[in-house]
GUNU-729151 format. One record per residue: residue in three letters; x, y, z of N, C-alpha, C in turn. Coordinates in steps of 0.1 Angstrom, whole numbers, plus 5000, padded with zeros to 4 digits. Each point is the difference from the previous one (the first is absolute). Layout:
REM GUNU-729151
ALAXYZXYZXYZ/...
END
This chain:
REM GUNU-729151
MET786028373805499949965014501449995006/ILE500350065011501350005006500249875008/GLU501149934998500449885007500650045013/ILE499449975011500550045013500949895006/PRO501350035002500949905006499549955014/VAL500349875002499649945013501249945006/ALA500250015014501149945007499949855001/PRO501149925000499949865002499549965014/PRO499349895001499449975013501049995012/GLU501249964997501049995011500450135005/ALA499850114992500450135005499250055012/TYR498749955001499150045010500449955014/GLU500949905000500449935012501050095008/ASN500950074993501150075007500050154997/TYR499250054992500050144996498750075001/PHE500050135002498850084997500050014984/VAL498949964994500050004985499250124996/GLN500750084992499350124994498949964991/GLU498850055002498949974991499950124990/LEU499849964988499950104989498650054997/ALA499049915004498650044998499249965013/PRO500350065011499449965013498550045001/ILE499650104992498650055001499149924991/GLY499449895004499149924992500649944988/GLY501349985000500749944989500150094988/SER499650135001500050094989501350095001/LEU500750004989501250095000499650144999/VAL499050044992499650144999499450055013/GLY499249915007499450045013501150025010/SER501049915000501150015009500850134997/PHE500150034987500850124996499350135007/PHE498750014999499350125005500150005016/VAL500049895006500250005015501550045003/GLY500949944992501450035003500450144998/VAL499450084991500450144998499350095010/ILE499149955009499450095010501050075008/PRO501049945006500950085009500850104991/LEU500349974988500750094991499150124997/ILE498749984997499150104997499850095012/LEU499849945012499850075012501250105002/LEU501249944999501250085002500150124991/LEU499749984987500150104990498950115002/LEU498849955004498950105003500350085012/LEU500549945011500450085012501050104997/LEU501049974991501050094997499650114990/GLY499449954989499750094989498750085001/VAL499049945006498750065000499750075014/PHE500249935010499850055014501150075006/ARG501250004993501250085004500449965014/MET499849885004500549955013501550005000/PRO500650045012501549995000500549864997/ALA501150004993500549884994500249895011/HIS500550035012500249895010498749945005/PHE498950095001498749945004499449924989/ALA500250054987499449924989500749874998/ALA501350005002500849874998499649905011/LEU499950055012499649915011498649954998/SER499150084995498649964998500049894989/GLY500750024989500149904990500649875005/LEU501050015008500649885006499049925008/ILE499250075009499049935008499049934992/VAL499550064989499049934991500749894993/CYS501250014996500849894993500149885010/ILE500350035013500149895009498749925001/PHE498950065001498749935000499849924988/ILE500250064988499849934987501049884999/ALA501250025004501049894999499649885009/ILE499650035012499749905009498649934997/PHE499050084998498649954999499649964985/ALA500650064990499649974986501149914994/TRP501350035002501049914994500549895010/HIS499450005012500249905010501449985004/MET500750115001501450005005500049995015/PRO500849915006500149995014500550145006/ALA499450045011500350135006501550015004/GLN500649885005501450015003500950034988/GLN499749954989500850024988499750144994/ALA498750055002499750134996500850115007/PHE500049985013500850105008501549994999/SER500449884996501549984997500350074987/ALA499150004991500250084987500150145003/ILE499150055009500050145003501350045007/ALA500449925009501350025007501250014990/ASN499949914990501150004989500050134993/GLY498850054997499950134993500550125009/ILE499750005013500450105009501650005001/VAL500549885001501549995001500750064987/PHE499549964989500650044987499850154998/ALA498950065005499750144999501050085007/ASN500549955012500950075008501549974997/TRP500249884995501449964996499949924988/PRO500350054988500950124998499350134996/ILE498750004998499450124993500250135009/MET499450005012500050125008501450035006/TRP500849895001501450025004500750094990/ILE499849984987500650084990499550145001/VAL498650015000499450135000500450095012/PHE500049935012500350085012501450064999/ASN501049924996501450054999500250114990/ALA499349984988500150104989499450135005/MET498849995006499350125005500950075011/ASN500749925008500850055011501150094994/ILE500649954989501150074994499550144994/TYR498849994994499450124994499750105011/ASN499449955011499650095011501350065007/LEU501049925001501350055005500650114992/SER499949984986500550114991499250135002/VAL498749985002499150125002500350075014/ARG500049925010500350065014501350065001/SER501049944994501450065001500250124991/GLY499150034991500150114991500749974987/ILE500449874998500749974988499149994988/PHE498749965003499150004989499750144994/ASP500150105009499850144996501150044991/VAL501249965003501250034992499849944986/TYR499649875000499849934988498950074991/ARG498950055006499050074993500550134995/ARG500950075008500650134995500949984989/TRP500849885000500849974989499249984987/MET498949945001499249974989499450134994/LEU499550095009499450124995500950104995/THR501350005004500950104996500949964988/ASN499849874996500849954989499249994987/ALA498950074999499249994988499450144998/PRO499750034987499450134997498650015007/PRO499650125005498750025006498849994991/ASP499949884994498949984991499249885005/ARG498750025001499149895006500049884991/ARG500250014987500149884991501249915004/VAL501150075003501249925004499849945014/TYR499450075009499849955013499049895000/LEU499050004991499149894998500749874998/ILE501050004991500749884997500949965012/LEU500850105005500949975011499349945012/ILE498950065004499449975013498949894998/ALA499050034991498949904999500449874993/PHE501050014992500549874993501249945006/SER501150075001501249945005500149985015/PHE499850125007500149995015498949925006/CYS498850004994498949925005500349854999/ALA500749964990500449864999501049965010/ILE500950105004501049975011499249975013/LEU499150095003499249985012499249875000/GLU499449974988499249884999500949885002/GLY501250014995501049885001500449985014/VAL500150115008500549985014498849985009/ALA498950074999499049995010498749954995/GLY499550054989498749964994498950035010/PHE498949924999498850015009499550155002/GLY499950074989499450135000501050125003/THR501249975004500950105003500450094989/PRO500249954988500550084988498950114996/GLY498749954999499050104996499850115010/ALA500149975013499850105010501150115000/ILE501349954999501150095000500250084987/CYS499949934989500350064987498950104996/SER498749975003499050104997500250135008/ALA500449985013500250125008501250084995/LEU501049934995501250074994499650084988/LEU499149944991499650074988499150125003/VAL499249995010499250115005500950125004/SER501149965007500950105005500850074988/LEU499949944988500750064989499050084991/GLY498850025005499050084992499049924992/PHE500049875001499049924993498750015007/LYS498950004993498749995006499949875007/PRO499349995011499949885008499449884991/LEU499050034992499449904992501049944990/ASP500850094994501049964990501149925007/ALA500450055012501149935007499749865003/LEU498949975006499749865004499649924988/SER499350064990499649924989501249954992/PHE501050084998501249964992501049925008/VAL500050015013500849915009499549864998/LEU498649995002499449874999500249944986/LEU499950084989500249954987501449954998/PHE501050075004501449964999500449885009/ASP499350005011500449895010499149874996/THR500249964988499349884995500949884999/THR501050024991500949884998500949975012/PRO500350105009500949965011499249925011/VAL498750005000499349935011500349855000/ALA500249934989500249865000501349965008/PHE501050095001501249975007500150095012/GLY498950055005500050095012500549935013/ALA500550085009500549965013501049884998/LEU500950024991501149904998499449874995/GLY499050014991499549884993499049925008/ILE499450065010499049925008498949944992/PRO499350074991498949944992500549874993/VAL501250004994500549894992500449895010/THR500650035011500449905010498849935006/THR498950085002498849945005499449914990/LEU499950044988499549924989500749874998/SER501350015001500949884999499749905011/ARG499850055012499849915012498649934998/LEU499050074995498749945000499849914988/THR500850024989499849924988501149894999/ASN501050015008501249915000500750014986/ILE500050124995500850034988501250095004/GLU501149974995501250075004499850154998/ALA500450085010499950144999500850064988/SER501149944997500850054989499349984987/ALA499249894998499349994988498850104999/LEU499350025011499050105000500550144997/ALA501150035007500650144998500450024985/ALA500649894994500450014986498850024991/MET498949935003498850014991499450145002/VAL499950055012499450135002501050104993/GLY501349985001501050084994500050004984/ARG499149914995499950004985498650054996/GLN499350065010498750064997500050155003/LEU500350035013499950145005501050094994/PRO501249974996500950094994499550064987/LEU499149934993499350064989499250125003/PHE499450005012499350125005500950115005/SER501149955007500950105006500750084989/LEU500249944988500650074989499250124995/PHE498749995000499150104994499350095011/ILE500049965012499250075010500550155002/PRO501350035000500450145001499450094989/ALA500049954987499450084990498550015001/TYR499449885004498650005002499550105011/GLY500750005011499650095010500250154997/LEU501150034993500350134995498950054990/PHE499649914992498950044990498850045007/PHE499549935010498850035007500250125010/TYR501250025004500250125009500250134993/ALA500850004989500350124994499550014986/GLY499449904994499650004986501049964990/PHE499649994988500949944990501250094997/ARG499850134999501250094997500950025012/ALA499450045011500950035012500549875006/GLY499249894999500449885007500849914991/ILE499649984988500749904991501150074991/ILE499650104992501050064991501150075008/GLU499750075011501050075007500849925011/CYS499449895004500649925011500349854996/TRP499949974987500249864996501449955004/PRO501050084999501449945003500049955015/LEU499450085009500049965014499249875002/ALA498950004993499149885001500749874995/VAL500850024989500749884994501149965010/VAL500850095005501149975008499549935013/SER499050065006499449945013499449864997/GLY499249994989499449884998500949884996/ILE501050034992501049904996500849965012/SER500550095008500949975011499249925010/PHE498850035003499149935010499749864995/ALA499549994988499549874994501149904999/THR501250054995501149924998500549945014/THR500150095010500549955013499049905006/GLN498750034999499049925005500049864993/CYS500250004988500049874992501249925004/ILE501250065000501249935003500049945014/PHE499750085010500149955014498949915004/SER498850014994498949905003500449874993/ASN500750004990500349874993501349945005/LEU501050085004501349945004500250005015/VAL499350085008500250005014498949945008/GLY498850064998498849955007499050125003/PRO499149985009498950105002500450115010/GLU501149995006500350095011500450144995/LEU500850014989500650134997499550074987/PRO499149954992499650074988499550145002/ASP499150025010499550135003501050105004/LEU500849965011500950095006501150044990/LEU500549914993501150034990499550074988/SER498849964995499450074988499850155004/GLY499450025012499850145004501250085001/LEU501149945007501250075001500750034987/VAL500149904991500650024987499350104992/SER498749995000499250104992500150145006/LEU500050015013500250145006501350064997/ILE501149925002501350054998500250044985/THR499549914991500150024986499350134996/ALA498850025005499250124997500650125005/VAL500650005012500650125006501250034992/ILE500849914996501250034992499650054987/PHE498949954994499650044987499550155000/VAL499350045010499550135001501050115003/GLN501249955003501150105001500550054987/PHE499749924989500450044987498850034991/TRP498849965004498850024992498950055009/LYS499350104995498850055008498950034991/PRO498749975004498950034992499850154998/LYS499350034989499750144997499350065012/TYR500450135004499450065012498650044997/ARG499149965009498650044999499650045014/GLU499450125001499750065013499049925008/GLU499049934992499049935007500549875007/PHE501249964996500649885007501250035009/GLU500150135004501050045009499849955014/ALA501049945006499849935013500150105011/HIS499349985011500050085012500449905011/LEU501250025006500549905009499650035015/ILE499749895007499750015014501249925007/ALA500550055011501249945006499749865005/ASN498949985007499749885006498549965000/PRO499649914991498649975000499649925012/ALA498749975000499449935012500449865000/THR501149975006500449865002499749955014/GLY499550105008499649955014501249985009/THR501150064997501249975008500750135004/ASN500949985010500850125004501549975000/ASP500750085007501549985001500749994987/GLN499750104992500750014987501550035001/ASP500749984990501450025000500450145002/ASN500650035012500350145003501150054992/LYS500849914994501150054991499450034986/SER498849974997499450024987499450135000/GLN500650094992499450144998498649994994/GLY499150065006498649994995499249895006/ALA500649925009499249905007499250065011/VAL498849965003499250065010499549895009/ASN499650035012499549905009498549984997/ASP499649875003498749964996499449925012/ASN499050055007499549935012498849924997/ASP500249884994499049904998498750064994/SER498849975007498850044994499850155000/ASN500750085008499950145000501250064993/SER500349944989501350034993499950144994/GLN501150075000500250134994500749984987/LEU499350034989500549984987500650134995/SER501049984992500650124993499650004986/THR499550114995499750014986501150064993/ALA500149964987501150064993499650064987/SER500750104996499750064988501350014992/ALA500049934989501350004993500250144994/SER501150075005500250134996500950004988/GLN499450024989500849984987500050134992/GLU501150024993500150114991499349964987/LYS499450094993499449974987501149974990/ASN501250055003501149974991500349855001/SER500049934989500149864999501349955006/ALA501150074997501349965005500149995015/ASN499450115006500050005015499149905006/ARG498949974992499049915005500649865000/GLN500949974991500549864999501449995007/SER500550105007501350005006500049895011/LYS501149925000500149905010500350055014/THR500550125001500350065013498950085006/GLU498950014993498950085004499449955013/ALA499850085010499349965012498550014998/THR499349915007498650004999499450065013/CYS499150104998499450065012498849915005/VAL499949995013498949935005499350095010/GLU498749975003499250095008499449925011/ASP499750075011499649935012498550035003/ILE499249905002498650025002499649915012/ASP499250065009499649935012498749914997/HIS500149885004498849915000499449994986/ALA500849994990499450004986499349874998/SER500349895007499449874998498550005004/GLN499650105008498750005005498950054990/ARG500450064989499150054991499549894991/ASP498850024994499549914990500350054986/PRO500949934992500450064987498950004990/ASN498949945003498950004991498950105003/VAL500250095009499050105004499750094988/ASP501150054993499750084989501249984991/PRO499950054987501149974990501350065005/ASP500050125006501250065004500849925010/GLU499349945010500649925010500549874994/GLU499349954990500449874994501350024993/THR500350124995501350024993501150025010/GLY499650025013501150025010500250145003/GLU499350094995500250145003499450035014/LEU500850085007499650035014499850155002/SER499150035009499750145003501050065009/LYS500749925008501050065009501350014994/PRO500650125000501350024994501149915007/PRO500849924992501049925006501350075003/VAL500849945008501350055004501149914993/ALA500950064992500949924992501349965008/ILE500449884997501349965005500749934988/ALA501349975001500749954988500049855001/LEU499949944988500149854998501149984990/THR501249965004501149984991500349864998/LYS500949974991500449864996500849945012/PRO499849885003500849935010501549994996/THR500950005009501449984997500249864996/VAL501249974996500449864996499849905012/TYR500450055012499849925012498549975003/GLU499250114999498649985002499449914990/THR500450014987499549914990500349855003/ILE501249985004500449865004499149955011/LEU499850095010499249975012498649974995/ALA499450084991498749994996499749874993/TRP501049954992499949884993500349875008/SER500650025012500549885007499049905003/PRO498750035005499149885003499749924988/TRP499850064988499649924989501149924994/VAL501250065000501249934996500349885009/ILE499950025013500349895009499049884998/ILE498750044998499049894998500449924987/VAL500250074989500349944987501249915002/VAL501150055005501349925002499749885008/MET499350015011499849895009499249894994/VAL498950044993499149914994500749924989/ILE500850074992500849934989501049905006/ILE500750045011500949915006499349885006/TRP498950035007499249905007499549904989/THR499550054989499449914990501149914993/PHE501150064995501049924993500849915009/ALA500150045013500849925009499149895006/GLY498750004997499149905006500050005015/VAL500150125006500050005015498749955006/SER498950024993498749965006499949855002/LYS500849924993499949865001500749945013/HIS500950095006500749955012499050005012/GLY500049895007499149985011498649974997/GLU499749984987498649974996499449885006/GLN498850015004499349895007498749974993/MET499749884996498749964993499149955011/VAL499150085005499149965011498749954995/GLN499749875003498749944996498950045010/PHE499050064995498950045008499249885006/PRO499950005013499249885006498650004996/HIS499449884999498649984996499750054986/LEU501050044993499650064986500949934990/HIS501349995002501049954991499749854997/ASP499749964988499649874996498849945007/HIS499150095005498849965006498850044991/VAL500350064988498950054991500249934987/TRP498949954994500249934987499550104989/LEU501050044991499750094989499349924989/THR498750005000499249924991500350034985/LEU500150134997500150044986501349944994/TYR501049995008501349944995500349875005/ASP499149945008500149865005501349985008/LYS500350085010501249985008499850085013/PRO500949975010499950075013500550144998/TYR499550095009500350144999501050035010/ASP501250064996501050045009499650125008/ALA500650025012499850125008501350035007/ILE500950064993501450025005500250155001/TRP500550055012500450145001501550004999/ASP500450074990501550024997500550115008/PHE500549975012500550105009501550034997/GLN500250134997501350044996500450125010/PRO500849975010500350115010500850114993/LEU500749974989500850104993499350044987/ALA498650015000499250034988500350154997/THR499350044989500250144995499850105011/GLY499049985008499750095011501250025009/THR500749905003501250015008501150084993/CYS500149984987500950084992499750155001/ILE498750035000499650145001500350055015/LEU499949915010500450045013501550035001/VAL500849934993501450035000500350134993/ALA499250034989500150134993499650115010/TRP499049975008499650115010501150025010/VAL500749905004501150025010501150094993/LEU500349964988501150084993499550144998/PHE498850024996499550144998499950075014/GLY499749935010500050065014501450055003/ILE501049934997501450055002500250134993/VAL499650004987500150134992499350115007/VAL498849985005499250105007500850055012/LEU500649915008500750045012501350084997/ILE500749954990501250074995499750144996/ASN498850024994499650134995499550095011/GLY500049955013499550085011498649985004/GLY499449904995498649975003499949965015/LYS498950045006499849965014499449865002/PRO500449935010499449865002498550005001/ILE499450115004498550005001499349984987/VAL500750034989499349994987499749854997/PHE500949915005499849864998498749955006/TRP499750055013498849975007498850064993/GLN500150124995498950074993499749934987/ALA501049964993499849934987499349865003/PHE500449935011499449875003498650025004/VAL499750105008498650035004499150034987/ASP500650084992499350044987499649874992/THR501049914999499849884992498949915007/CYS500149995013499049925007498650054998/LYS499850135001498750074998499549984986/GLN500950014990499649994986499649864996/LEU500649905007499949864995499149915009/VAL499550055011499249925009498749954993/TYR499350084993498849964993500449924987/ALA501150044994500449934988500449855004/ASP500649985011500349875005498849915002/ILE499050065006498749935003499449964986/THR500050104991499449984987500749894992/VAL501350005000500849914992499849865007/SER500149995013499849875007498649944997/ALA499050085000498649954997499949964986/ILE500550084991499949964985500849874998/MET501249995005500849884998499349885006/SER499450015012499249895006498949964992/PHE499350104994498949984991500549924988/ALA501150044994500549934988500449865003/TYR500749985012500449865003498849915003/LEU499050055007498849925003499349974987/TYR499950104991499449994987500649894992/ASN501349995001500849904992499849865006/TYR500349995013500049875007498749935002/SER498950085000498749955001499549944987/GLY500650054989499649954986499150104993/ILE499650115007499150094993500650064988/VAL501250045000500750064989500049914988/TYR500149875002500149904989498649984994/THR498950025008498749994994499850134991/VAL500450115005499850134992500949994988/GLY501249965001500949994989499649914989/LEU499549885004499549904991498850064992/THR499150075007498850064993500550114990/LEU500950085004500450114991500849954988/SER500649885001500749944989499249974988/GLN498750015002499149974988499950114990/VAL500750115003500050114989501149974990/ASN500849895002501049954991501050114995/ARG500050024987501150084994499950155003/ALA498850045005499950145003500650035014/PHE500449905007500550025014501250105001/PRO501050004991501150095002499550155001/PHE499050034992499450145001499250025013/LEU499349905004499250005013501050015012/SER501149934998501050005011500450145005/ALA500250094991500450145003498850065008/TRP498849984996498950065006499749945014/ILE500449885003499949945013500950075010/GLY501350024995500950085008499550145002/TRP499550064990499550145000498950015011/ILE499149915000498950005010500649995014/GLY500949915002500649975013500750135006/CYS500850064992500750125005499050125001/PHE499150014991499050115001499350005014/LEU499649895004499249995012500849975013/THR501249964999500849995012501150115001/GLY500350064989501050115001501449955000/SER500249874998501449945001500249904990/ASP501150014993500449894991500349875007/THR500650025012500349885009498749935003/SER499050075004498749945004499449944988/ALA500050064988499549954988500649874996/ASN501449995002500749874998499649905010/SER499850045012499749905011498649944997/LEU499150084995498649964998499949924987/PHE500650044990499749944986501249944994/GLY501250015005501249944994499949854997/ASN499649925010499949864999498849964991/LEU499050085001498849984991500450014986/GLN500950094996500550024987500749874995/VAL500949955009500849884997499149884998/VAL499049985009499149894998499350004987/ALA499450124996499350014988501049984988/ALA501250065001500949984989500449864997/ARG500249925010500449864999498949924995/GLU498750035003498949934995499850034985/ILE500350124996499850044986501249954991/GLY501249995007501249974992500850124997/LEU499850115008500850124997501250015010/SER500950104998501150015008499650055014/SER500349935010499750055014500950125004/VAL501250004995500950125002499450124994/LEU499549994988499550124993498750055007/MET499149905003498750045006500250065014/ALA500949955008500350055013500650144999/ALA501050024990500650134998499050104995/THR499149954992498950094994499150055011/ASN499849925010499250045012500650125006/THR501350005003500650115006500250124991/SER500249984987500150114990498650064998/GLY499049925000498650064999499750085013/ALA500449955011499750065013500550145001/VAL501350024995500650145001499250104993/THR499249974990499350104992498850055007/SER499549945011498950055007500450065013/LYS501350015003500550065012499650155000/MET500050064989499750144999498550045003/ILE499149905000498650035002499549935012/SER500949935007499549935013499650105010/PRO498849975007499650095010501050025011/GLN500749905004501050015010501150104996/THR500549994988501050084995499650154999/LEU498850024995499450134999499950075013/THR499549925010499750065013501450045007/THR501049924998501350035006500650124993/GLY499850014987500650114992499450135003/VAL498750015001499350135002500250055014/SER500349925009500250045014501350085002/THR500949994991501350075001500050144993/ILE499050034992500050124992498750085003/GLY499449985011498850085004498849984991/MET499849884995498949974991499149895006/ARG500049985013499249905005498550014996/GLY499449894996498750004995499850024985/LYS501250034993499950034986500649884991/GLU499949885005500549894993499449984986/GLY498750044999499349984988500650084988/TYR500650125004500650084989501249934994/ILE500849935009501249934996499549884992/LEU499049935004499549884994499650034985/ARG499350114998499650034987501150044991/ARG501150045005501250044992500849884996/THR500049895008500949894998499349874995/VAL498749995001499349874997500249964985/LEU499950094991500249964986501449954997/HIS501050075006501449954999500149865005/SER499449975012500149875006499449894991/ILE498850034994499449914991500849974987/LEU500550114995500949984988501249925003/PHE500750025012501249935003499749855002/VAL498849975007499849865003499649924987/CYS499450074991499749944987501349974992/LEU500950095001501349984994500849885006/VAL499949995014500749895006499349874996/GLY498749994999499349884995500449974986/ALA500150104991500449984986501549955000/ILE500850065008501449955000500149865005/SER499249965010500049865005499649914989/CYS498950034993499649914989501049994989/PHE500750114997501050004989501249915005/GLN500450015012501149925005499749865001/GLN498749965004499649865001499949944986/TYR499450064991499649944987500950034989/VAL500750115000500850044988501549985003/ILE500550055012501449995003500249925013/PRO499649885002500149935012501449985005/GLY501050014991501449995003500550115010/ILE499250115001500450105009499749975015/ILE499249905002499749965014501249925006/PRO500450045012501149935007499849855001/THR501049934997499949855001500049965015/TRP498949955004499849965014499149884999/GLY499949915011499249884999498550024999/ASP499650054989498550034998499249875002/ASN500649884998499249885001500049955014/GLU500750075009500049965014498750055006/VAL499549935011498850055007500450075012/VAL499150085005500250085012500249905012/LYS501050025007500349915012499350065012/
END
């Protein structure tokens, strides 16, 4: 029989007292009522495929009614909790995302992103196995670290299709590789959100995640190559590249997540891995196989225009009616010529290639076209162009490092107590008042990225960029993030109301009855959250505090369980309906999500089971690996 904590009588005089069993005094009955808004949200997203912003708002509305009429939360405090969630969603979360996306869009609109792409394509042998690692693994992590929110899958899958990959292969392997970077996506937003909702230091959570996911990062390059090219062509012939990429990525991810924080692990891991791999393939190349020969396209469907006119091979792209250039790597059968560093790569021009369905027949799926293309040259960028191409990423890294170690974000910090909420709620499970403080930092990480945008803007202007590209990039960013902002605001409002009403404590107290099996279940809870919301941030918002409540009731590490929630969540990103829908829309496969799901679901299940097993091992066998943080403290 579960002993249900009860608040002291004097608490009822000055506080809204959270009830743990408001439905007929039954904890189990209250549990099933409490999960109704969660189940509704997940059904609307996963089964009925409702747009995320509509689903999140619907779940929030139901949660309001349950909080007020079942948990007896005063309406004034309920809407104050919602306001708290909206404020936190926009500052710091969307403030970071907006500025990061603005830098990315400025690099695209100015043509600098095209130069960067050309640098990447011309500094590696034209072998699809090599490009799989460079783009789907390393470059995808860079984009995840800067932007996140579906951007990496959309861009990188289109890039791989432009290199001769079948569309199904392109998206499947991008989603497979974009697993471990998700936890630190958009400059660490998932971990930052988890920290705020659980009151656990972000550095402790980042360190714990950095002691789980690098184990996957180490082996994912070899794992992906095996399933793409087979044991001989993928492992035996390409193992050196897999080892170099995996070690460089995992080491950087582990070091920066443990020593710096959640902001830079993705960006730096991707950059270090990409540079290391590019340098490595200058001295080593896999055995030539005709079936893996790359066919280059000058400019995949990024939906942008105004490419770098100084970049040979760059072409204009007019948004939805984009003209894509197809490429065909013109290679000599002679191995020495094929591997020459000075070799120019031929590209071919095709009108409206994005309008075809790559799944109509096998020939179109391979990228073969009936219309003869026109070739133009795609050459290596000069040293100046290379510096220009790398400038946005280098500026972001340098600025975030300076910002972090100089403690800039602490200057001007204001601790704002939310009216009608701060110290107006009695946290029954921990027998204390519930804090409601918004930590407003005008110089937060988002402001750091804004400064990086200004510096990068100066680089764009010096390079001859037109002022109009700033406005175009700004408009692109607003269009891309308007629904994301609504969704994140609704999800965070949902999470705050779920916490302050006491519903999450009822659910967490009930789940704590699984006892020692909870570390394994913890990974699956995160997996479910991300599968049906499509976001590690949303999964942490919905279930992060629930994990902490259950962990403390069982006597487990709250840091480990919270971190396992986000580590488990990343393993279902590859099969989330939201992710699949976004991915297929960029490669002409709309309506074919089921094909991708069948290719990735077993990988997802294997990965989440491994995360659960690692969590159990860390909790019960090597607990010393868990960062020392106040596990005995209660959530404030």
